[in-house]
N, C-alpha and C positions, 0 to 999 in steps of 0.2 A: 748388301749395297745401299747406302740411303741416299736419296737425292742430294744430298750437301755433297759427298763423297764424288758423284757422277760429274757435277757442275766442277769440282777440283780438277777430274782427270784431264791430260792432254789427249792428242787425238789418237796418239800411240797406243797409250792404255786401253780407250776405249774401241779401237779397234781388236787389242788384243781381249777382251772380254766376248765380244763376238764370236771370234775365231774359238774359245774356249767353250762357249754355248751356256756363258752365265748372262749373257744381255741378247737379246734379239736385235735385230737393224728399226724394228718398228718401236720398241722400247727407249730408244736410244734417241729416235726422231719425236717421239712424243713427249720425252722429256725436256728436249731442245724447243717444243713448241710452247710447254707451259714456263720455261722460263722466260724466253720470250714474250710473252704476253703477259707476263708479272714486271718484268722491267723494263720493256720498250716505249712504256707511256712517260718513265722519267727521263729516259736518253733519248730517246728519235733515233736509233739504231737502225733498224729494218724498216725501211718504208715500202716494201713490196711483199709482204708476208706469201708463201708459196706451200701453203701448209697441206690444203689436200693434194698437192701434184707429190708431196713427198712423203705423204702418208702412202700413195698408192705405190712408188718408187721404193719404201721400205718394206712395203707386203708383197713386193714383186721378187721377180728374180735378178738380183744384184749380181753385177760382175764378179768375179772373186779376186778383188784388188786387195790391196794392200791396207786401206782404211775402209773396206767394206762395212756399210750399215754408219758410218760416221757422221753425224749432221754437219754442214758448214754452211757461210754464207758467201755471198758474190757480190762484188762491188758493181754497182751500177753505173758503169763508165768501162768502156773499152770492148773486152768480152761479153758475149751476150748467150741466152738461152731460149730454146727454143720456146716459141708462144709468151712468152714473158714480156710484161711492163721494159721499157729500153728510153729512159729520159737525159741520161748523163747529168743529170742537174737542173735541168731547163725547163723552165714554167710553160714555154711554148710546146716542147713535145708531151709534156704533160696534157696540156689541155688539146692534144690533137690525139690524145690516149693509143700512141705509138708503140706498138709490141714487134718484136723479130720474129722470123719465121725459122731461124735455123739455131743449131749452137756453133760455137765457135769452134776450132782446134782445141785452145786449152779447156773449154768446156767440157769438150767430150774425153778430154783425158783424167779430169777431175772426176767424172762418171765412171771413167772406165778404172781408175783407183777406188771405185766403191763408195766416194761419197756420195751423199744424199742432200741436195741443192733446198735449205729452208727458208729463203730469202734473200732479198736483194737490198745493199745497204747506201745509206745516204752518201754523198758528194756533191762536194760545191762544183757549184755550173762549170762545165766541161773540165773539171779537174785543174783549175787556173791558182785556185788559191791553196795555202798552206792552213787551211782553217774550212772546218764542213760546217756552214753556213747559206745554204743557197736559199733565195728567196721561195723557191719551188716548193721546199719542204721544212724549210726551218732547220734550227740547230740541231747538231747531234752533242750531245753534252758527255763531259768525260766523267764516268765511274769515281773516280778519285775526288772530283769536285766540281757539282754541276754545275757552278759559274764560269767554268774554263774549258777550252777548246780540246777537241781530243786531235788538232792538227788536221791536215789535210795533205793530198784528197782523199785518202782510206779510212777518214774517219770513222764513219760509219761500221766499217767493218774493225776497226779497232776498237770500238765503243762496243760493238757485240761479244768480242773475245775476252777483253780485259774485266768486262761484266760477269763472264760467265756463260754467257745467253748459249756461245757454243766455244769449240776451243779455236776453230780456222777459220779465218775469214783471205777469201781472194784480194788481191791488193795490186796497185801497179805505181808505176814510180819514174816520171818524168824529171823530177829536180830533187825530190825526197819526199814523195808520197806514198812511201811504205815505211820509210824509216821515222819520217818526221812524228806520224801517229803512234807508230811502236814506242820512240822515246816520250810521247805526251800523257801515253795509257799503259807504260810498263809491260812493254812486250816484246820479243823477238822480231827485228824487222829485217829481212835481205834483200837487198836490191840485187840479184842476180848480174853475171857479164851481160855485156849486148850480144842479144843473137842466141842467148841459153835458151829462152823460151819464145818460141814461136806464135805469132800473131795472125797466122793462116785461119781462114782461107782469105781474108780481106785486106791483107797488109803484108807487105813485106818487112817494113820497118814504121815508126810514127815518129815525125818531128826528126828524120833521117837517123831512127836511132837513140833519142833522148829515150824513149820509152821502154820499160821493162815489168814483165807480168811476174808476180809470185805471189805471197800470202804473209800477213802477221799470225803468229800463233806465240805460244807460251813457253815454248822450250827447244832449243836447240836440234833435238834430235825430230821433231817433228817437221822443224824448215829443211832439213836436211831428206827426211824421208820422203816429205813431199814434191823436192824439187827432182829428185829421182823419178817420180811420177810424172810431171809433166816437162820435163827440158828433153830439147832436142827437135832436130831443124822440121818444118814440114813440108810438104811437097812445094818445091819450086821459089823456097824463102832466097834471098838474094845474098845471104851470108849465115854462117853459124859459129856459136862459139866453138874453141879448141875442144875436141873430146876429151874426157877424163879417164882416169886409170884404173877406175874402180867405183861403184857407187859411193856417191856423198855420206849415206848412213853409215858406211862403213869406215870414215873417216873418223868417226866419234871414237875416243879413247885413243888413239894414235899419237903418239906422241909428236910434238911440232919441232923437238929439238930446240937448241937456242936461238931465238930469234932476234932478229936486228929493228926496231920499233923506232918510228920515228914519231915525236910527238909536237904537237901543231894547235895552238890555243888561239893564237890568235888570227881572224877572219882573213882567207883569200884578200888580197889585194889592200887591206890594211885600213878599210873605211870607216869601221867602227871596233869597239873593245865588245868582246864578250861578255855575256853576264858574270860575275863570281862566282856563282852557284854552279853554272856548268864547266867553268875553267877546272874550281877545284873538282869537282866529280869526275873530269878528266886527267887531273894529276892523280886522285888517287886511285884511279886503274893504272895509271904507269907506276907507281908503287907497286901494286899488286902484280902486274906481268914481272916488275923486278924480283920478286918474292916467289914467283914461279921459275926464275931461271933465265928469264928474259934478258936483252941491254936494251934500255932504253936512253934515247939520245933527242933533246930538242932540235927541231928541224922543221922551218917554216915550209919546205917544198916548193923553194925559189924558183923552180924551173916551170912551175907553174903560177907563180904567185904574181898576178897581173890584174891590174885593174880592168883591162880590156875585156876580160873575160864576161864581168857581168852586164857591159854592152852588149856582145855578141849572144850570149845567151838568152837575152829579150830579143834578140832579131829572131833567132830561131824559136823561141817560144811564141811572140807575137805573132810571126808568121803561121804558127801549128793553130793557132786561135783563130785566125781568117780562114785556113783550110779546115777546118774544124765544122766552122758554119756553112762552107763550101759543099762540103761534106753531106750534112744535114739537109742541104737544099735539095742538092741532088738523089738524095737515099727516100726524100720523101715529095720531091717537086712541087714541093712549098719555098716562098719566098721567106727568108728571114731577115725582118728587119729591125731597127735599133729597139722599137719597141716591144719586141719578143724575147731580150736577151735583159742579164743586170747591164747597166752603165758600164763598167770596167770592162766587161766581156766587150763591148761593143768598142770602147775606146781602144780596147788593147788589139781587137781585129784591124780598125782600123790603122793602127802605126804597123800593123802587118803589112796591110795590103800598100802602104807607103813606102817597103822596102823593095829595092829593084832583085834582080835575079842575081846580078853582080855582088852584091850588099850581102845577101844569102849565103851564097857559096864562099863569100869571104871571109864569112863566121864559120861554116865550115874548116874552111882551112887554118884558123886559128886554133880552131875546137881538134883538130886532127893533128894538130902540130902540140898540143898541149898533151895529148894523149901518147905521143913521142917520147915528149919531156919526160912523163911521169915513168914511162918505163924504163928510161935513163935514171930516171931517181932511184926506183927499186933495184939498180945494181947495187945502192949503197945498202938499202932497206928492204927489209921481207915486207912489214905492213907499214900506214899511217894510223896514228890515233889522233881522233878529234871528238870535241862536243859533237854528239847529233847535233843539237840547235843551239844556236847565237844565243838565247835566253830561254827560260822555265818555260811550262807550258803558260800560253796567252789566256786571258777572258775572253767569254764571247762578249762580239760587240766591236773588238778590237779592230777589227777590219770593215766596218759599217760604210757606206759610199759615203763619199763628199763631194756634193753638187759642182763646187766650184773647181773638183780636179778627181773627176773619176778613175783616173790610175794610181790615186793615192793608196789602195789595198795592195797595190803592186810594191809600193813603196813600203809600205808596212810589211809585207811578207820579207824581203831582204836578209835581215838580220836573222829570220828562223831558217830560212833556206843557204844561206849562205855557205856551209860545211858540206850539207849533201851534194849541191847541184856538179860541184867538179866532178864527183864520180861520175854523172851522167855525161858531161862532155867528155870524158875520158874513155868512158865506158867500162869503166873498172868495176869488180863487184864490192859491195859495201854493205855491212851489217850494223846496224844499232841493238846494242844490249842494255837488256836495264839494271843496270849495275846498281845504280844510287837513287836517294830521296832527295828533295827538296828539304829544309829545315819546316816549311809549312805541309808537307806530307804528298808533294805532287812527285811522279816519278822523272828521274833525268837520267837519260840514255847517253851512251859514249858510243864513239863510230868507229869500225876497223875498217880500213880500204887497204885491199890487196892487190895484185898486179892482175892484167887481165885476163879470165881464164882463171883463177884461183882460187874458186870457190871452195875447193879441197883446204885450202889451207886457213881460211877466215873460219870455218866449219870446224876445223882440230883448235885453234885456240879460243873459239868462242866456248864451245864444251868444257875446254880446262877452266876459264873463266867462271863457269856456270856452276860447275861443281867448287870451285874455291870461294864462290861469293854466290851460293843460290838465293833466286830469286822466288820460287816454287811457290812458298807459304806466304807470300803479300797478298793482301785482300782488299780491293775499294772500298769508298764509302757502299757502293750501290754494286751489290754482288748478289750472284744468284744461289749462290749455296745459302746466305744468309736469308734469302728469301724462301729457297725452300724447305730450309728448317722450320 
């Protein structure tokens, strides 16, 4: 087995090596560390190396989980790991050297599955923007073209996986932050149903259920098997996603039957036109679905096609930013002022503080109504097919702060997240698949959205598309297999 072969393997294949005695956890971890050290100077994906801890864990008694000995990275936002830096993209937290004392439930589940954490990855400040360019740590660069963004907010994890540093990276998603980096970097990115993955022990939910945790990875089988390992309620969770009939990994290869698919290429609200490249990729995917026996019909999902959704999403998003800053103050016992965070962060928090409780509850009302409308739409259609992003991956620097308008990065973000955010509002599961490449060689993802609780259906169709139009052989410009060779 060459280093190049190992860099190409997904997590499922690496775990098979360990179970068969063909590689040890220590060997897998050491190889991942070598790949990170070789490529991270070009990409800036891993901002907190955990190499010594990883070596110690790999040499010790790892749990007999399905991914025993497989190295992975964790995003420096949301879930935290014991004794490790936790900064959420904030220069302020970096300067005070903040660390956390305990694992969250999700990190414990990763460890119980056998994963070995080798590093923590870059993220925009508080996960606000769909690009990973925090002032605290600098931009993460796209392995396909280092002048371009990885997307955000899980851009560090996406760069690490796409370049072959590791096969799996933790990610989370409050408006597209799993799916946008997956689309930008040519990966599989599944946002689970609301309540599928617990945020215990600290939170029942975040932003009233907008945020969901999972991973970015290279194969549908990894996405399914990892969701099996981490899904399920924690003690005291306020709600949980519906139980499933069988493990998600067992859905792969199951015939989904002839599905009714709605095709939507015009952004919700009709405020702008999607880029022709992403529209064309989505239409090609519709044709592929038809060739597989599914019925595809253009439908704007008019039940939730309302410009009010953008406004009400920003009510919840800005309130969440204000809450995040308050949380950090309570956590550390220190005051956070405008000089401690980026200009866009502070401006958005000020907007959030200006909303009344009634305005926030009104936004929840609108979004819960949208969830019911989406459920009604799914009485006619099994899936919704859209572009993942409204345009191809952006260039580094396009979200630079504007002294005259500190909220301008949010305006710039709107076309990027317009197709993804609606599944956060309704709580539905959605997956981005790396089915296409732009004329200039950048990945273009397409998104499928299923009814609430129906990750099983998404995974069946995703596996069908992966088999019909495989992406496993594609390699970005900055790739660990090439560096290893």
